[in-house]
Structure formats: structure tokens, C-alpha cells
N, C-alpha and C positions, 0 to 999 in steps of 0.2 A: 440528363440527370435532373434539372429542375423541374421538367415537365412530368417526370414520373413521381417526384415527390409530391407535387400539386394533386395528382391522381390519389396518392396515397392519403392526402389530408382529407379528400372527400369521403374515403372509405372508413377512415377512423375518426372523423371530426366530432362524431357523437360521444366523445370519451365522458364517461358518467362521473358525477359528483355526488356525494350523499353521506359516506361515513365520516365520523366527528370532523367538525368544522367545515361541513359542506364539502368535502372532498372524499374521492374514493381511492383506493390504493391503485397504484399502477399496474398494467397488465403486461405481458410479456408479447413477442411478436410471433411465438408459436414455431419460430424456426429452429430445426435442428441443425447446427452447422457441420457440414461435411468438409473434407479436404478439398473439395472442388467448389465450395462456396464463395470463395474469395477470387475467382477467375476474373470477376468483374466486381469493383467495388462501388458503392453508392451511400447516400445518407439514409439512415433509418433511426427515428428516435426511440423505437421500441428494442428493448434488450432481446438478444437472442435467448431461446428457450433453454438450448442445452446443445449437446453433440449427438451427431447422429450415429456414431459407431463406437463400440467398446475397442480400445487401442489393440487388445490382444488380437484382433481380427485383421489389424491393418499392418501394412509395413511401417517401419520406424518413421521414414520420411512423411508418408501420407498421414501418420498419427500425428507428428509435429506439425503439419501443415493444418490439419484440422483443429488443434488447440490454439494455434496462433492467430487463425483466422477468427475462432471464437472470441479470443482475447480481444482483438482490434474491434471487431463489431461490437463488443461490450463497451469498450473504450469510446466509440463513436456516441453510442446512447447514453452513457453516464454524463457525457460532457455536453448534452443537448440542454437547451434552456428549459427551464422549468416553470410550470404554472404558477403564477403569483399566489402565494398563501397556501399551496398545496405541495408540501415538502415531499421531494423525491418523485413528483409526477411531471412527466415530459410536456412540454407545450408543443402539441401537434399542428399549431397553425404557422410555425416560423421556421426557418433554417438558422443553424447556429453561426449567424453572421456576427452578431454583437458579442465581441470579445469579453465585454463586461457584464453579460447576462448571468443572473444566477443558474447555476446547473444543477441537474438531477442529482448528481452526487453531493453538492452542497447542501441539499435537503436532508441527507440521511443523518441519523442520530450520532451524537458523540456519546461514548460511554457513560460520562458522568450524567447524562440526563435520564438514565436508567439505574445505573448502580451507584449508589452512595455507601461505600463500605464502612464509614465511620459515623453514620447517622442512624442509630439504633430506632428511631421512630419513622425512618423512611418507608414509604408503602409504594412498591413499584407497580403494584396494580392499578393505581390511580393514574399512571402517565399514560397518554395517548400519543399514537404516532404523529398526529399532525398539531400537536402542541407546539407553540414556539419555544424556541431554545431559551432556557433560563439564564439570566446574566450574572446572578450571584454577586461577588464583590464588585466586579467590573461592570458598572451599570451603562455606561456607554457602548458596551459591546453591541446592543442592538442597532446601532447605527453604523456597524462594519459589514463588510461583504462576508467574512468567515467567522464572525463572532470570536468566541473565546478559542484561542490558541496557546497550549500552555505545556505541550513536551518538549523539552529541550535536551534531553539525554539520549543516549543510544540505546535502543532497544531495553534489555533487562538490566543494562549497567545503571539505568537511572540517571540521576544528575551527577555522578561521580565521573561521567565521560560525556564529552560534547564533540559536535562536529562544527568546523569553522570554517567560513569560506576565505577566498583571498584577500578580501576587504576586511577581514578580522571580525566579521560578524558571526554570531552562532545562530545555526539553523534551527528551525522549529518544525514539529510534525504534529499531524493530527490524526487520530484514528476514528473511523466512521463505520457503522453498521446499517444495513437495509432492512426494510420491514420484515422480511422472513426471519432474519436474525433476532430482530428486536421482540417479535411477537413469540418466538420460540423461547427465548431467555425470560420474558415476562410471564408468560402463561404456564411454564413449567416449572415455577417457583425457584429459578436459577439467578434470581436478581435480588434476593432479600438479604438486607444486611445482616451480618454475623453468621451467613450460611456458607461464606466461601472466603478463600485467601488468595494468595497468588497463584496456587496451584489449582484453582477451581473449586467446586462445590466441596464442603467439609464432610457432609454425608457420603460414605463410601458408595451406597447403592446410587445415589443420585449421580456421583461422578462416574460410576461405570456405565450408567444409561446415557450419558450425554451423547447425542447423536444429531448434529445440526441438519436440518432438513434439505434434502435434494428438491429440485423444482416442482415435483409431483405432489411433495408433502407440505410445502410452505404456503404462506397467504396469497403470494401475488404470482406463483408460477415462475419465479426467478431463481429460486434456491436461495441458501444462506450466502450472504456475502458480506466481507469486510474490505475496507479500503484503509490504506495509509498514505497521506500525501505529506511531502516534504517540502519546505519552502526556505528560501533564502530572503534576506532584507534588500530591497531594491535601493540601490544608491544611483548618483548622479552619472556614475561610469557605465552603468547598464543602459543597453538598448530595450526599452519596454516593449516595443513591437514585436520582440522576439519571446516574450514570456506571457504566459497567463499570470496575470498580476490581480491581486485582491487586497483589500484593506482588511486588517485583522486586529483584534484586542489581544495583545501579548500579556499573559499572566505570568508572573514568576512568584512562586511562593519563597519568601525570603528565609523561611526555616530549612529549605532544602538546598541553599547555596552554602558551599563549605569554603569559601574563600572570598576576599574582596574583589568584586567585580564590577563592571559597568552595568550589571543586570539588578539596578538598585530601585526600580521602580515595579510596584506591583502590577500595575495596569497601565498598558502604553499602546497606542495605535500607531501601527506600522504598515507600511506598503510592502506587500511580499511577492516573490516571484516563485512559481512552481519550478521545482528541480527534479522532484521524485514522484511517482504514481504507482502505488503497489496495490494490487488487486487480487482477491481470491474469491472464487466461486465454487460452490458444492453443487454439482449437478450429477444426473445419472451418468455412469460409466466413468465417473471421477469421485469415488468416495472419499479419496484423501484430498480433494479440493484440485481445482486448477489454479496454478499460481502463475502471475504475470506481473513484469514490472518494467516501467517506462522511465526514462530520464531525459532531461534536457539535453541537446547535442553539444552545448558548451560546458557540459560538467567537467568532463576529463577527456583526454585523447583516447582514441582507440589504440589497441596494442600495435606498436610499430607505425603508428600513423600521426605522429605528433604535427600539428600545424602551428608554425612559429607565429603566424598572424594573428591566431586566435588567443584571447584573454579568457583562459579557462576559469570557472568558478572555483575549482577546488583541485587545481593543479598548477604548478609554478614553474616556468621554464628555467629560471636561475636555480631554483631548488633542486631540479633533476640535474643540474650540471654540478652541484656541489655535495650531492648525496655521499654520506660517508661510506667507506668500503665495509664496515664491520657492523651494519644495521642488524645481521642476523645473530650476533654473539648471544649465547645462552639458548639460542633456538626460541627466543620468546620476544615478539615485537614490544610487549608490554615491559620488557626489562629496561628499554630506552626511554620510558615516557617521562621520568623526572630529570632529564639531562637536555638543557636547551641545545647542546652540541649536536643532538641528533633528530632534531625537530624536522629536518629535511628527508629523513628516512621514509620511504613510501610507505602509506598506509599505517604509520606510527599512531598509537593509542594516545590522544590528548585527554589528561584527566582536567577536572575543574580548575586546578592551580594554573593552568595553560589557557585559560580564556584570553582572547585577544591574539593568539598564535594561530597561524593557519594551518589547516590539514593539507598533507599533500598525497592525495588519493590517485591511484592509478586502476586502469581496468583490469589487469592481470590476464584474464582470459578475453580473447576477441569476443564481440557481440554475437549471440548465438542465433537470433532471429533471422528469419528469411529476409535478406536485403531487398529483394523485389517485392515482396509483400509490403514491407515497411514503406518503400518508395510509392506506391499505389496509395496507401492512406496518406502519406504526407502530401502527395499531390492533390488528393481530395480536399484536405484542409487548406492548402495553397489555393485551390480555385476560389475560396470564397475569403481569402485574405486572413485566415485564422492563425494566430500564433501557434496552434497545436502541430502545425507543419513542423516545428522546430523540436518536437519531442520523438524520441525513437524507442521502439520495443526492444529491450535488451534480450529477453527469452520469455518463453511459457514452459512451466514444468507440470508434469502429471505422472500418474502412475499406472503401470500396467501389471495386473495380476499374472501370476505363472502358473495359476491353475484355476479351476473352476469353483474351488471351495471358497465359501465365505470367509475361511481362516487365512486365506490369502492375503487379505487386507490388514491382518494384525500387526505385521512387521515388514519393514523393507529387506530385500535380498541384498541391496548395496548400501547400508548404513555408511555414513560419513559424518566428520565434524567432531566436536567436543563432546556432544551428547549423542549416544547412540543406542538404539533398540536392538537387543541381541538377534541376530538372523537365526531363524529355525533351522533345525537340521534337514528337515524335508524341504519339499519345493514349494510349500505353502507360504507365499510371501510375495511381494510386488517389487518391481523395478521401479526406482525414481529416475525418470526420464525428462530431460538430460540429467546426469548424475548431480551437477552443481549449477546454481543459479545465483547471482548476487548483484544488487544494485551497488554501484561503486561509490554512493553517497549514503543513501539510507542504511546499507549493510557494510558500509566501508571498512570496518574491522573485522569481518569475517575473512581472515586470512590466516595462514600458517607457513612454516618455513620447511622445505624438504630437506632431506640429508645432504644435498649438494648445495645448501644454502641459497636456494632459489624459493620465491614466494609462490605459494599455491592458494587456490580457494580452500577455505577451511570447513565449509558447509553450504548448505543449500536451504532455501525457502522451506520447502516441503520436509526435509529431514529435521531441521531445527524445531519447526512447530510442531510436527507430529512426535518428536521424541519427548519434548518437555512441555507442549501445550496440552490441552484438553480437547481431543478430537480436533487437533490442528489449530485451536484457537488460543490466542493469548488474551483475550477479552477481559478476563478476570484480573490476571497480572496488571493489565494496563489500568484497570479501575484502580487497584490498590496502590500501585507505585507511581500513578501519574493522574490522580485524582483531583477533581475541582468541587469545592463544597456549594451547595446550593440549598435553598429551603423549599419546602413543599406546602 
């Protein structure tokens, strides 16, 4: 494995630099991943270009294998050490053995670096990819690994809801975009202040025209990509060798806090541990993006596989034993979020009034990802002592058109969740495969109750984003709801 990597370095060692700040944008490996591409796994610092086959020409199992293999290969490349001072560009001369190295994904842009919705004088055309991350109010952010980390609410619920681990600490998330997404937004006038709101571009023609690039149309050959990483605060009880850990500048906008909390400092440096890694990539044969989500193995137990010896980060053994019998009353998990007697209800929504109380999250559905494939990649990371061996792929989601018509990608055949795009009467639609996908932490509140008082998954990544996002993206809503002000 190592010898093959050294040969790879000889072939790719002349990685070019030159575009702003003496760096060139990263290139892709040229690999189109098939369902057979992960029969043998190895380290590769270059992102795979795409997938080999349209899923409608594959069996379900082979299509799923293709997209999970594509997801894992992307995960390896994104977690590769980056070139110093070249954001998002892999260092082709090293293996990812240093767990503290800045990674490729850490160099991706945060939405606030390009989108400043409340600054009417903002000029996004002046922003360059290799510019350093601005620090804004938190001037010491430049001395931390992750820079500014400021999102502590659940997705579109904003700071009215929180996710809290068993130590009573609020989790934090950050959204990141790759060069293809950055240049698409900047160069198509989609980042100009006063031109968008949470629903995307205000101009109807611009809104209708939004179509993030696949790999053949982007700047790098990667296609558009968005990431969301979720972090918990590391405490003395955590085994740091089992986590990807980074220092971060936590920013809390006090105007967004609706109750007295411990989050009373605007800027504070914390050591964080990665608990969730959410990735979407838009490539040929996946115009509704490929969705993949990883979690730390100690987040919550798998279905019917509770290990009493593990101190889970978002699941309490004692809480599970004292869960009330009537959590399902009114058919709405949110109906109990204002009563402390129901805090042990699995996946109960915690509003900001309950900061300091811990979430009791459960998996609901068993992990969908192929266990054998996951074990291969965990073993690969284990061979170099990387903490990435303790992260597991929950699943990969993709769409399969039910006809050859371009109209097939306008609506899903199997919508689910609270927000649904109506299914067309003809067969011009696409199937969301698998139908559900949920990170038990990042999307912990995406649950519902069935008629027999059983919890079920309420939505999926693909369905939610494509129903209320713009071409599947929440980038504008994130910029508006979770902004961070900087000067230019």
C-alpha cells in the first residue's frame, strides 16, 4: 500500500501552483467510480471525478455499492493533509498520518466569506478562493485550526433549538463549500447582497436558472460540493485518541440567544471533537447530488445493539431505562419539549430554554451502509493510527430516473417528510434511494410518529433539501440565518 503511494507521488509530484496567492486549484483523479472500485481500498489524495454508471442501468445493490464507494473515496481525499497556504489543495508528498494536519476540507470556504447578506456594500467579485479566512469580531480566530465556528442551532430551526451532548455542552456545526460551488455562486451574481433571502435568489429568472455544476462544468473537475461538519466540546472524560480534534473560535451572537445561558461569551476558543461529517457532491448521473453522512461510532448505539460499557455522547443508558410511556402523546415529539418530565423521550426537541439538558438521540433505523465496505476503510485508517477509523458511514443516498426524459428529475416518485414536492401523474420522476437517510446527531430531530406510536424517520437528506432548498442547496438560508459579519 505504501509503495504504491510513493509511485503515485512520482507521477503527481509536479502539482502546479500559480493562480492567486501562488496556488493552483486542485485537480481530480480522473477516476469514475464503479460498484467494483472498492474491491481493494487504498490511499489516494485526489478526489474521484464521478461515478461510472447511471443507476437506472444497475441493480439496486450495485448502484448502492457504487455510490458508497464514491462516498468513501471522497472521504479519504477530503481528509488528506493540505498544502500549506493553498486552501483545499492536497499535499501529495505525505500520507495522512498526522491527525493534527490541516485537511483539504478545512480549506474550503465558509458561506460568510462570500455571502454577507446584511452588508449592502459587499462586493463578492473581490473575494478570491485562496484568500485567508477573515476573522471579523473574533480576532484570535486566526490562531485556531477551524477558525470561526458559529452555528449552534438545528438546521432551519436556527437558535430556537439546540443539540446537546451528555456532558451538557451544546454542539456546533460549520458549513463549507468547495471551489466549484464558490466560483459558481460568485461568477453568476448569486452572492450579491440584497439579491437573495433564505429561499435563494429573489429574481425569479435567476432562481429558476440555478443549476450547480457537475464535474465537467466546474472549475476543478470535482463538481459542486457542500459539507457540514458537527462538533462536540472535548472534556476530560473523552478519549482524544478516538476523535478528530481541532481548536476553534466559537462565536455566539448574543442577540440570537433567547434565554439566560452559559453561552455568554461572544468569542471563546474551545477544543472540539468531530461527531458528524455530512457531504453532498453533484456529478454526472447524480443531478440531485450524492448524499453521504458519517458519524462517530460513540454517538449513539445502533438499533438493538446497545453496548452498556460505552459512554455514548448523545445517548444515556439511565435515560433509556426511565423513558416515559406516553412520549408519543399528540403525535408530536415537540409537544413535550417544554416539560422536564419528558426530557428522556428519545429524540425529543430541546428548545433554547433547555440549554444544559442533554439530548437522548437514538438511531431508529439500522445503519444502511455496507458493513464490509466500512470495515475496509476503517482498517485502512487504522493501519496508520488515524482516529478516522472511529467514524462510520451511515449511508449514501442517490436518485434514479424512472424515464429517459429530462423531466424525470423535476420531482421525486417517493416524496416523504414534512415538505413534499407533489409526484407527477406520469412516470417522469426519480426514486430517492434509499428512501430515508438521517444522521442521528446532525439531523437528530428528523423523526415522526406512526399510527401505532412508533418512531419513524420523518425525512431524508435528498427529500428535504430538494423540496425546500434551491437545486438542493441551503447555502443562502445558511448565510442569512447563521451569518457572521466581516469587513472587506
